[in-house]
DRENVEXFI-871609 format. One line per field, with one value per residue (C-alpha): x negated, y negated, z. Coordinates in Angstrom, 2 decimals. Layout:
<recs>
xx (X / ...) $
yy (Y / ...) $
zz (Z / ...) $
</recs>
This chain:
<recs>
xx (25.21 / 21.51 / 18.13 / 15.57 / 11.48 / 9.80 / 6.84 / 4.34 / 5.10 / 1.99 / 0.03 / 0.16 / 1.06 / 3.49 / 6.46 / 9.86 / 12.89 / 16.16 / 19.87 / 23.10 / 26.02 / 29.53 / 29.34 / 26.18 / 22.43 / 19.70 / 16.21 / 14.21 / 11.35 / 9.26 / 5.45 / 2.62 / 0.18 / -3.26 / -6.71 / -6.80 / -3.31 / -3.05 / 0.41 / 1.74 / 5.15 / 8.36 / 10.60 / 13.76 / 16.35 / 18.41 / 17.39 / 16.16 / 19.77 / 22.04 / 20.30 / 22.64 / 20.58 / 16.99 / 16.59 / 12.73 / 11.04 / 8.16 / 6.19 / 3.07 / 2.03 / 2.18 / 5.67 / 7.23 / 4.73 / 6.80 / 9.50 / 8.46 / 8.47 / 12.00 / 13.28 / 11.34 / 13.46 / 16.60 / 17.32 / 19.58 / 20.89 / 20.24 / 17.15 / 17.61 / 14.59 / 14.20 / 13.35 / 9.67 / 9.43 / 11.23 / 8.60 / 6.08 / 6.79 / 6.99 / 3.22 / 2.13 / 4.21 / 2.83 / -0.59 / 0.30 / 1.37 / -1.59 / -3.72 / -1.99 / -2.20 / -6.11 / -7.04 / -5.40 / -6.87 / -10.41 / -9.59 / -8.47 / -11.28 / -13.36 / -11.26 / -11.19 / -14.60 / -14.73 / -11.81 / -9.50 / -5.40 / -4.26 / -3.57 / 0.05 / 0.16 / 2.42 / 4.69 / 3.94 / 4.07 / 7.61 / 8.87 / 7.54 / 9.34 / 12.50 / 12.81 / 12.60 / 15.89 / 17.60 / 15.93 / 18.91 / 17.15 / 18.54 / 18.05 / 16.93 / 20.01 / 22.48 / 24.28 / 25.35 / 27.94 / 25.89 / 29.40 / 32.24 / 30.70 / 27.16 / 26.11 / 22.21 / 20.58 / 16.78 / 14.48 / 11.67 / 8.83 / 5.73 / 3.65 / 3.34 / 5.21 / 8.97 / 8.65 / 11.33 / 12.62 / 16.14 / 19.44 / 21.58 / 25.09 / 26.90 / 30.64 / 32.04 / 35.35 / 35.68 / 31.86 / 29.44 / 25.60 / 23.54 / 19.58 / 16.73 / 13.64 / 11.06 / 8.79 / 5.50 / 5.37 / 3.10 / 0.48 / 1.08 / -0.58 / -1.24 / -1.93 / 0.79 / 3.29 / 5.89 / 5.86 / 7.64 / 11.56 / 13.25 / 16.00 / 18.53 / 20.34 / 20.32 / 21.33 / 18.53 / 14.94 / 12.62 / 9.39 / 5.71 / 2.72 / -0.40 / -2.19 / -0.14 / -3.71 / -5.23 / -5.57 / -6.67 / -9.50 / -8.55 / -7.33 / -10.91 / -11.89 / -11.77 / -12.88 / -16.13 / -17.02 / -16.58 / -18.43 / -21.54 / -21.14 / -21.35 / -24.28 / -26.70 / -26.09 / -26.41 / -29.67 / -30.87 / -30.05 / -27.27 / -23.68 / -20.95 / -18.58 / -14.92 / -12.76 / -9.24 / -5.66 / -4.65 / -1.45 / -1.41 / -4.77 / -6.59 / -4.21 / -5.65 / -8.94 / -8.26 / -6.56 / -9.83 / -12.27 / -10.40 / -10.95 / -14.59 / -15.05 / -13.05 / -14.91 / -18.32 / -19.07 / -21.64 / -24.89 / -27.34 / -25.80 / -23.37 / -19.93 / -20.46 / -19.27 / -15.77 / -14.60 / -11.20 / -11.82 / -8.74 / -5.59 / -3.06 / -4.80 / -4.04 / -0.66 / 0.36 / -1.47 / 1.01 / 4.02 / 2.54 / 3.01 / 6.79 / 9.60 / 7.33 / 9.62 / 11.24 / 8.32 / 5.38 / 4.89 / 4.74 / 0.97 / 0.94 / 3.79 / 2.42 / -0.46 / 2.03 / 3.47 / 0.63 / -0.39 / -2.79 / -2.55 / -3.27 / -4.73 / -6.94 / -9.83 / -12.89 / -15.30 / -12.39 / -12.57 / -10.11 / -11.34 / -8.99 / -10.31 / -12.79 / -15.60 / -14.84 / -15.18 / -18.85 / -20.04 / -20.21 / -22.81 / -25.08 / -24.64 / -27.90 / -26.32 / -25.56 / -21.40 / -18.10 / -16.41 / -13.30 / -11.83 / -9.31 / -8.76 / -8.71 / -9.58 / -12.20 / -10.38 / -10.03 / -10.34 / -12.98 / -14.33 / -16.09 / -18.14 / -19.13 / -20.30 / -22.19 / -24.18 / -24.53 / -24.66 / -28.04 / -29.37 / -29.98 / -29.70 / -26.13 / -23.11 / -19.94 / -17.22 / -14.16 / -11.17 / -8.32 / -7.25 / -9.50 / -7.45 / -8.82 / -10.95 / -10.97 / -14.57 / -13.85 / -13.60 / -16.82 / -18.77 / -16.96 / -18.29 / -21.87 / -22.11 / -25.80 / -25.48 / -21.81 / -20.87 / -19.87 / -19.30 / -21.36 / -24.14 / -25.91 / -26.02 / -27.91 / -26.11 / -28.76 / -26.32 / -25.40 / -21.66 / -19.52 / -15.75 / -14.11 / -12.09 / -8.40 / -8.17 / -4.79 / -1.46 / -0.11 / 0.75 / -1.49 / -0.06 / 0.73 / 3.32 / 4.37 / 5.49 / 6.99 / 8.98 / 10.54 / 11.12 / 13.05 / 16.13 / 18.75 / 20.14 / 17.91 / 17.97 / 19.35 / 15.99 / 12.78 / 11.55 / 7.49 / 6.08 / 3.43 / 0.47 / -2.64 / -1.79 / -3.07 / -1.76 / 1.96 / 2.26 / 0.26 / 2.42 / 5.56 / 4.07 / 3.08 / 6.89 / 8.34 / 6.26 / 5.46 / 8.47 / 11.19 / 12.12 / 13.32 / 10.93 / 9.48 / 6.65 / 8.30 / 6.86 / 7.37 / 10.62 / 12.08 / 15.98 / 18.09 / 21.85 / 22.65 / 26.02 / 25.29 / 21.72 / 20.06 / 17.42 / 18.78 / 15.55 / 11.82 / 9.31 / 5.82 / 3.14 / 0.49 / -2.59 / -3.14 / -6.59 / -7.72 / -9.62 / -10.33 / -13.90 / -16.29 / -18.10 / -15.41 / -16.07 / -14.40 / -13.03 / -11.59 / -9.41 / -8.82 / -7.90 / -5.70 / -3.57 / -3.88 / -2.23 / 0.35 / 0.90 / 1.78 / 4.03 / 6.39 / 6.39 / 7.29 / 10.30 / 11.64 / 13.23 / 15.29 / 13.53 / 9.50 / 7.38 / 4.98 / 2.82 / 2.85 / 1.81 / -1.00 / -2.43 / -2.24 / -4.15 / -6.59 / -7.68 / -7.79 / -10.21 / -12.51 / -12.44 / -13.47 / -16.40 / -17.26 / -17.26 / -19.49) $
yy (-12.36 / -13.63 / -12.28 / -13.15 / -12.32 / -11.64 / -10.15 / -8.95 / -11.94 / -13.38 / -10.66 / -6.67 / -5.51 / -6.45 / -5.51 / -6.72 / -7.96 / -8.78 / -9.10 / -10.25 / -9.03 / -7.40 / -8.73 / -6.80 / -7.33 / -5.09 / -5.09 / -2.86 / -1.84 / -3.06 / -2.75 / -3.95 / -6.60 / -4.79 / -6.76 / -10.46 / -11.74 / -15.28 / -15.89 / -15.55 / -13.22 / -15.11 / -14.06 / -12.02 / -14.30 / -12.66 / -10.66 / -6.83 / -5.87 / -7.57 / -5.73 / -3.07 / -0.57 / -0.12 / 1.28 / 2.50 / 2.81 / 5.41 / 6.44 / 4.11 / 1.89 / -0.85 / -0.60 / 1.70 / 0.81 / -2.02 / 0.06 / 1.06 / -2.57 / -3.44 / -0.54 / -2.29 / -5.34 / -3.53 / -2.20 / 0.93 / 1.46 / 4.12 / 4.49 / 5.66 / 7.06 / 10.66 / 13.96 / 13.89 / 10.09 / 10.79 / 14.11 / 12.03 / 8.93 / 11.77 / 11.70 / 8.48 / 6.18 / 8.22 / 8.17 / 4.29 / 4.34 / 6.16 / 3.47 / 0.36 / 1.69 / 3.11 / -0.75 / -2.34 / -0.11 / -0.84 / -4.31 / -4.67 / -2.88 / -5.76 / -8.05 / -7.27 / -7.60 / -11.10 / -12.46 / -12.72 / -11.70 / -8.44 / -7.34 / -5.66 / -3.22 / -4.05 / -0.96 / 2.47 / 6.18 / 6.17 / 3.09 / 5.17 / 8.50 / 6.83 / 5.28 / 8.84 / 9.68 / 6.73 / 8.19 / 10.02 / 11.77 / 11.31 / 13.26 / 11.99 / 11.33 / 11.29 / 8.26 / 7.23 / 5.35 / 3.43 / 1.09 / -0.26 / -2.60 / -1.32 / 1.93 / 3.21 / 5.98 / 7.01 / 7.32 / 9.05 / 6.40 / 8.55 / 7.01 / 9.03 / 12.18 / 11.05 / 7.38 / 5.79 / 2.95 / 2.09 / 1.11 / -1.15 / -1.64 / -4.74 / -5.17 / -8.03 / -10.06 / -8.47 / -9.62 / -7.18 / -7.35 / -4.69 / -4.77 / -2.61 / -2.57 / -1.01 / 0.21 / 1.04 / 2.33 / 5.15 / 6.01 / 8.57 / 12.10 / 12.12 / 15.33 / 17.41 / 14.54 / 13.95 / 11.10 / 8.19 / 7.88 / 4.86 / 2.74 / 1.52 / -1.32 / -4.04 / -7.25 / -8.24 / -6.69 / -6.99 / -5.54 / -4.67 / -6.07 / -4.47 / -4.31 / -6.65 / -8.55 / -5.27 / -2.30 / 1.38 / 2.94 / 5.80 / 8.35 / 9.77 / 13.32 / 13.14 / 16.74 / 15.99 / 12.59 / 13.77 / 17.11 / 14.79 / 12.62 / 15.26 / 17.20 / 14.03 / 13.12 / 17.27 / 17.14 / 14.72 / 16.30 / 13.88 / 13.74 / 12.58 / 10.15 / 9.50 / 7.05 / 8.43 / 7.10 / 10.54 / 10.70 / 11.08 / 10.54 / 13.37 / 15.96 / 14.55 / 14.95 / 18.62 / 19.23 / 18.05 / 20.02 / 23.22 / 23.11 / 21.91 / 24.88 / 27.65 / 26.19 / 26.18 / 22.63 / 22.13 / 23.84 / 25.61 / 24.67 / 27.68 / 27.38 / 23.83 / 22.78 / 19.94 / 18.45 / 16.79 / 14.58 / 13.28 / 14.84 / 12.82 / 14.31 / 17.56 / 17.20 / 15.79 / 18.14 / 20.83 / 18.37 / 18.55 / 22.26 / 21.91 / 21.85 / 22.24 / 22.98 / 19.11 / 17.58 / 19.37 / 18.70 / 21.39 / 22.01 / 22.35 / 24.53 / 26.79 / 27.25 / 28.02 / 30.73 / 32.34 / 32.22 / 29.83 / 27.04 / 23.67 / 22.12 / 24.61 / 26.69 / 28.32 / 26.37 / 23.55 / 22.69 / 20.63 / 18.69 / 17.68 / 17.32 / 14.56 / 17.35 / 18.53 / 14.90 / 14.35 / 17.00 / 16.62 / 13.71 / 16.19 / 18.80 / 18.23 / 20.37 / 18.17 / 18.65 / 16.43 / 14.80 / 13.11 / 10.96 / 8.25 / 5.85 / 4.43 / 0.87 / 1.65 / -0.58 / 1.96 / 5.70 / 8.15 / 7.23 / 4.27 / 6.58 / 8.29 / 5.24 / 4.02 / 7.68 / 7.64 / 3.86 / 3.52 / 6.53 / 6.45 / 9.94 / 9.32 / 8.36 / 6.67 / 7.10 / 4.87 / 6.17 / 3.80 / -0.02 / -1.94 / -4.85 / -8.41 / -8.45 / -5.15 / -3.38 / -1.01 / -4.48 / -5.91 / -2.42 / -2.73 / -5.94 / -5.80 / -6.28 / -5.42 / -4.88 / -4.57 / -4.54 / -1.40 / -0.80 / -3.93 / -2.64 / -4.34 / -1.41 / -2.20 / -0.66 / 1.47 / 4.44 / 4.43 / 2.71 / 3.84 / 3.56 / 6.12 / 4.12 / 4.85 / 6.89 / 5.11 / 5.57 / 2.18 / 1.62 / -0.35 / -3.27 / -1.48 / 1.09 / -1.96 / -3.26 / 0.07 / 0.57 / -2.71 / -2.58 / 0.56 / -1.33 / -1.26 / -4.68 / -7.80 / -8.65 / -11.95 / -12.18 / -10.03 / -10.88 / -10.27 / -9.25 / -7.30 / -8.46 / -10.51 / -14.22 / -14.83 / -11.63 / -12.55 / -15.52 / -14.22 / -11.15 / -12.80 / -15.67 / -12.54 / -11.11 / -14.52 / -15.75 / -12.01 / -10.26 / -12.78 / -11.96 / -14.69 / -13.79 / -15.59 / -14.85 / -15.84 / -16.73 / -15.55 / -17.10 / -18.26 / -17.24 / -16.74 / -16.67 / -13.62 / -14.75 / -18.50 / -17.24 / -20.22 / -20.58 / -22.24 / -22.76 / -22.11 / -21.14 / -22.06 / -21.71 / -23.21 / -21.00 / -18.97 / -20.40 / -17.72 / -14.65 / -16.17 / -15.06 / -17.64 / -16.44 / -16.99 / -20.77 / -24.00 / -24.91 / -21.82 / -22.18 / -25.68 / -25.09 / -22.61 / -25.17 / -27.20 / -24.68 / -24.02 / -27.80 / -27.66 / -24.59 / -26.63 / -29.55 / -27.23 / -25.22 / -28.89 / -29.38 / -32.43 / -34.48 / -33.85 / -35.85 / -37.55 / -38.95 / -35.09 / -33.95 / -36.43 / -35.26 / -32.03 / -32.51 / -34.77 / -31.95 / -29.66 / -31.89 / -32.13 / -28.17 / -27.84 / -30.58 / -28.72 / -25.26 / -26.62) $
zz (-1.22 / -0.41 / -0.76 / 1.29 / 0.78 / 4.07 / 3.28 / 0.27 / -1.62 / -3.15 / -1.39 / -1.33 / 2.06 / 4.98 / 2.46 / 3.53 / 1.95 / 3.83 / 2.15 / 3.46 / 1.47 / 2.45 / 5.71 / 6.45 / 7.08 / 5.82 / 5.18 / 2.01 / 4.03 / 7.10 / 6.53 / 8.36 / 7.07 / 6.40 / 5.80 / 5.31 / 4.32 / 2.75 / 4.04 / 7.22 / 6.64 / 7.46 / 10.55 / 9.88 / 9.94 / 12.57 / 15.22 / 14.95 / 16.72 / 14.45 / 11.06 / 10.58 / 8.20 / 6.41 / 3.05 / 3.24 / -0.67 / 1.33 / 3.84 / 3.48 / 6.23 / 4.63 / 3.57 / 6.88 / 9.35 / 11.53 / 11.99 / 15.24 / 16.40 / 14.78 / 17.17 / 20.13 / 19.44 / 19.50 / 16.13 / 16.23 / 12.94 / 10.47 / 8.04 / 4.52 / 3.05 / 0.98 / 2.73 / 1.69 / 3.36 / 6.31 / 7.05 / 6.40 / 8.68 / 11.46 / 11.66 / 9.93 / 12.12 / 15.34 / 14.03 / 13.54 / 17.63 / 18.32 / 16.54 / 18.59 / 21.94 / 21.24 / 19.92 / 22.76 / 25.37 / 23.82 / 23.70 / 26.69 / 28.71 / 26.92 / 27.91 / 31.78 / 31.76 / 30.09 / 32.24 / 29.17 / 29.17 / 28.76 / 25.13 / 24.38 / 21.55 / 18.66 / 19.54 / 21.95 / 21.05 / 22.49 / 19.89 / 16.96 / 18.45 / 19.00 / 15.51 / 14.01 / 15.20 / 13.32 / 9.74 / 7.45 / 4.77 / 1.04 / -1.76 / -5.09 / -7.77 / -5.33 / -5.26 / -1.65 / 0.38 / 3.16 / 3.88 / 2.38 / -0.77 / -0.43 / -2.61 / -2.82 / -5.25 / -4.52 / -7.81 / -8.07 / -9.00 / -8.84 / -6.18 / -3.32 / -1.86 / -1.46 / -3.21 / -4.70 / -6.22 / -4.59 / -6.93 / -4.45 / -5.89 / -4.35 / -4.36 / -2.12 / -2.52 / -6.35 / -6.98 / -8.11 / -8.36 / -8.57 / -7.26 / -8.11 / -5.95 / -7.45 / -4.46 / -5.49 / -9.14 / -9.93 / -12.30 / -14.94 / -15.17 / -11.31 / -9.92 / -8.08 / -8.24 / -11.17 / -13.73 / -12.52 / -13.43 / -14.79 / -14.38 / -17.29 / -15.36 / -12.91 / -12.64 / -9.92 / -9.83 / -7.46 / -8.86 / -7.38 / -9.41 / -7.68 / -10.94 / -12.83 / -14.05 / -15.24 / -17.02 / -15.40 / -17.96 / -20.40 / -18.14 / -17.12 / -16.48 / -12.52 / -11.94 / -14.06 / -12.72 / -9.09 / -9.99 / -11.12 / -8.48 / -6.37 / -7.80 / -7.81 / -4.01 / -3.15 / -5.82 / -3.17 / -0.02 / 0.50 / 1.87 / -0.33 / 2.04 / 0.59 / 3.03 / 1.65 / 2.26 / 4.41 / 2.14 / -0.97 / -2.21 / -0.01 / -1.08 / -4.77 / -3.88 / -2.65 / -6.18 / -8.00 / -5.70 / -5.85 / -9.48 / -9.67 / -7.45 / -9.83 / -12.55 / -10.74 / -11.94 / -8.94 / -9.29 / -7.59 / -4.16 / -3.63 / -1.94 / -0.48 / 2.49 / 2.07 / 5.12 / 5.85 / 9.38 / 9.81 / 11.82 / 9.82 / 6.61 / 8.03 / 8.87 / 5.43 / 3.55 / 5.23 / 4.16 / 0.79 / 0.64 / 1.62 / -0.82 / -3.97 / -6.54 / -5.71 / -5.66 / -7.44 / -11.25 / -13.66 / -13.51 / -10.11 / -9.74 / -12.41 / -10.24 / -7.03 / -9.66 / -10.14 / -6.32 / -6.14 / -3.48 / -5.18 / -2.35 / -0.66 / -1.61 / 0.70 / 2.85 / 3.31 / 6.79 / 8.87 / 11.29 / 14.23 / 17.32 / 18.59 / 19.20 / 15.82 / 14.04 / 16.23 / 14.86 / 11.49 / 11.32 / 13.25 / 10.89 / 8.40 / 5.40 / 2.49 / 2.38 / 1.19 / 4.19 / 3.34 / 5.78 / 6.69 / 6.50 / 2.84 / 3.55 / 5.91 / 8.13 / 10.77 / 11.87 / 11.76 / 8.73 / 10.20 / 12.32 / 9.11 / 7.11 / 10.31 / 10.43 / 5.96 / 4.73 / 6.15 / 4.03 / 0.26 / -0.28 / 0.66 / -1.78 / -0.61 / -3.38 / -2.68 / -4.86 / -4.18 / -3.67 / -1.53 / -0.05 / 0.63 / 3.76 / 4.32 / 5.15 / 1.67 / -0.38 / 0.93 / 0.20 / -3.24 / -3.94 / -2.78 / 1.03 / 1.84 / 5.44 / 7.44 / 11.34 / 12.70 / 16.50 / 17.16 / 15.34 / 12.37 / 9.58 / 6.56 / 3.13 / 1.46 / 0.28 / -3.56 / -3.53 / -6.37 / -7.11 / -9.49 / -11.69 / -12.46 / -9.71 / -8.44 / -7.34 / -8.79 / -12.38 / -14.36 / -16.00 / -19.50 / -16.52 / -15.14 / -18.13 / -19.42 / -16.34 / -16.87 / -20.18 / -19.80 / -18.58 / -21.22 / -20.30 / -19.70 / -15.86 / -14.75 / -13.09 / -12.06 / -9.00 / -9.06 / -5.31 / -3.95 / -5.84 / -4.62 / -5.13 / -8.63 / -9.78 / -9.07 / -10.74 / -13.71 / -14.18 / -13.89 / -16.91 / -18.83 / -18.12 / -19.29 / -22.18 / -23.55 / -23.15 / -22.83 / -18.84 / -16.55 / -13.90 / -10.96 / -8.22 / -4.89 / -1.62 / 1.92 / 3.25 / -0.48 / -0.61 / -3.17 / -3.85 / -5.48 / -6.83 / -7.96 / -9.04 / -7.40 / -4.43 / -1.70 / 0.58 / -0.10 / 2.86 / 3.82 / 1.29 / 3.35 / 3.68 / 6.60 / 7.96 / 9.78 / 8.83 / 5.55 / 4.06 / 4.69 / 1.64 / -0.48 / -0.36 / 0.86 / -2.32 / -3.46 / -0.25 / -0.98 / -4.85 / -3.90 / -1.44 / -4.58 / -6.39 / -3.68 / -3.72 / -7.34 / -6.97 / -4.57 / -6.68 / -9.92 / -7.62 / -6.97 / -10.41 / -10.70 / -8.26 / -8.39 / -6.67 / -9.13 / -6.32 / -5.01 / -8.91 / -9.03 / -5.55 / -6.14 / -10.22 / -8.63 / -5.96 / -8.83 / -10.77 / -7.97 / -7.23 / -10.95 / -10.78 / -7.06 / -8.61 / -11.74) $
</recs>
């Protein structure tokens, strides 16, 4: 029995874990890397065609987005996911394929003029459509035999509609091991969806750590905060532009705005206009209105029972066509524009930023995590100007972030989830967090809670029977794409810390010269930093 870490190790996106057991080979998630990544994902140790099946925790692209590529490379096995995840992937993977093809076409027009070679899209619409035929929808709580010796169960983890942690029972030659893949652990008290459910036992836990070094503020009154932002922006005759993830976050915002309108919390601006400019978000909203009894929390269900749709209201406009999207920026009436993508790295929101960032009357509101290297992250961190569609745009709009609006549990929520295990796992593998955060959270679990924990790197391989590491992956920093403003010393310091980690892992044969060299580099970095 072997577990190999492929992606989202010491970084947040590109989630993938590879398992060999009971004569089978499978992966849990096969996600797309987004933003700037510090580490390259390891290659699968076998060809895609030799994978027997896939387990999928949820539909977000950083967990599901490379499944069409898996198909293109010959994978034809089943993909097990919840019913809602299957429904969402129907639209999200097609949308991703459209982006791949569109960007390749756009780049090839430029490449043709400059004599550069043709760019091939990562995968095609045909790949995305065909891979959906391999999905097997599963219900929460049902224990399913995938093959002889392997059983699985999905548990509602409260992160996104259909999101799940996955329990995996392995029974090979009278050796039994249980793995739990947390998926993305949800925040509590989110609108629409239920709070995370917990798991009570596992031998090995593969656990996310996105917010493993911080606490969300006490649950703010999002309705009042958002109403205040809309009020002051409209009072100065500006627009509120909200870059938002099309699936999950957009529907939450509609839930809040419905309440703002019903309670008339924005004064003197009548039945103000709200535009959702994302075909994907429009389709996803329709899915949110399916099977509401299984997916909605009690508050949302109470509205349904009263005949109220929790995510719609008067003067809500859904923009689908390109023409409708373009017309938004010629409308001078103050309005709320909700558009994807949530990190501003693609999609229609970039056009709205081009038309709104330069004007101090407007407000750009961020309501979710911004990955390192994305335009959203740059704006949140105070960029004075940005480049959009080849044009430099001065940032003069009000930029703010509504703290606490997150689909991820904070450090307290993560610790609560792992402490619900009645029996201490043999190991907790900390993944899906930024470089430093993975180490910080693993150390917290060890020192504060007595849990054996490690933060593996992409390519690290672990024997589930002996409980020993059998291979180490690459810990070298990816030199491309790193932001110049991060400073050379940060990159050098990070490389030295990786070197220290390699030495530390090499138990019983640590190279003292390497350790001393790493210490010297870190000392120089500290001096440089001062």
